[in-house]
C-alpha positions, 0 to 999 in steps of 0.5 A: 431319234435322240436318246430320250426319244428312244427311251420313251419308245421302249419304256412302259408308261403307267397310266394313273389318275389326275384329280382336282383338290382345292382347285389345283390339279394334283397329278400322279406320276405318268412319265417314267423317263424322269431319272432318279438322281441325288441332289446336293444343296448348292445355294440357299437364299434365306433369312437375314442374309438374303439380300447379300446375294442379290443385286438390285436392278435400277435401270428403267423397266424394260417392259415399259412399266410405271415403276422406279426400281429402287437401289438396295439402300433406297428400298430398305429405307423406304420399307420396300425390302426387309426381312421379318420373322425370317420371311423376305419381303419385296413390296411396291410402295403403298403410301405415296400418291403420284400423279397419274402416268407417273412411276411408283417405287418398286423392287427388282432383284437379281441373283449375283450367281448365274446358273445354266442347270440345276434344281431350283426350289422357291417357297413363297408365302405370298405373291403380289396381286391386284389391278395394274400389277405384273409380278414375276419369278423368272430367270434370263441369260445375263450374258447372252440374252436373248440367245441364252433364253428366258424362263418365266415360272410365276407370271400374271397380271391384274386380276387374272386367275391363271399363271403363265409359265413360258420358255423364250428361246432364240438362236440360229438352230432348230428349237421346237417343242411338238406335243411329244416334247411336252410330256404329261404336263398338266398346263395348257398349251392353248391355240395361240401358243401351240403354233409358237411352240412348233415354229423354228425361228432365229428371232426370240420366240415363246412356248408357254403353258397356262396353269388354269387351276386357279391357285398358281398365283395371286389371291388364291395362292396367298389364301392357301398359305402360298406354296413351292415352285420347283423347276429342273433344268437338265439334259432332259429339258426343263420341267416346272412343278407347283405344290400348294402349301398343304401338299409340299412333298416331305423330301422338299421340306427335308431338303432332300428333293426327289423330282422323280417322285413328284408326278407330272409337272405343270410345264415341260419342254423336252429335248425331242427337237431342241437342245435345251441346254444350248438355250439356257445359259448363264441365268440370273434368278429374278424377282420383280413387280412391274406396274402397267407396262406392255402386258398389264397396261395393254388396252385390250388386257385392261378392258377385260381385267375387271379393273376400274378406270385406267391403269395409270390412274390405278398406279397413282393411288397408293391404297391399291398396293397393300397386297403388292408384295412378295413374301419369300421363305427361301430360294434353294438351288441344288445340283445333281450328283 
């Protein structure tokens, strides 16, 4: 039994209510093992200097999407990357027709700095959405992928209402996430994901949560004015919280974050049966929008998406991408002291 398990066995857990407000689960604190720590701001990505600290990825899309990721100069000249009134915008091209099956210009950026631990807070005014879109706010091991892990904080496709939060791990040692390691997370580990969470394998494997509240991304998220996603990586594992605009904690706004006061996370991967810090190494923060590809363009996924025609035909029409843009107030990185 590790230290976290022992602490959980002797602490008195206070039961409180969770309730739905504006379609999003609001949860009160239920996990008293979250330590209270002070956090110091390490990096702030915001405003006119935002792009100075990010690389523009220009390789072919690894997910086989119908996108041409643009260089920094091309993205700026095409109006796909800019800062307006302090808000950073990353857009898919919404003006140029392309032949069906061809690629459309888009943007993928990756932080120049890499992180293995920390508290990461991202304030989004809007996320991309719409048929054929596959947006993601995520991180991956720049130097040791896949053994160094991947963490998906915002990820969904097409017109789905749910947000999918996933930790991908690999390596030659046991790393599983039984129900006890998921704490009081409000996200759902469905019947498809549950066996994957408890399966130990040397191959890359996922353990994912489904946030079915309906406001975690896309049109509903945008209509609510966006919000904040915060994720914490430390010796207790990984936790992710989502706060709609109207319920962002004051300590987040004041840049004096106190995760111990935030209540239950949407997703949690504890250390009961996995040394999580060995599975999170040298991560680059990543924001991108792919189109179609192996998820959004999958035949079965497309058939149930409610989207007309084919995914390739959708990509051909620029009018389909007026809402395919990230709007970012800031990304802040804190370290515990």
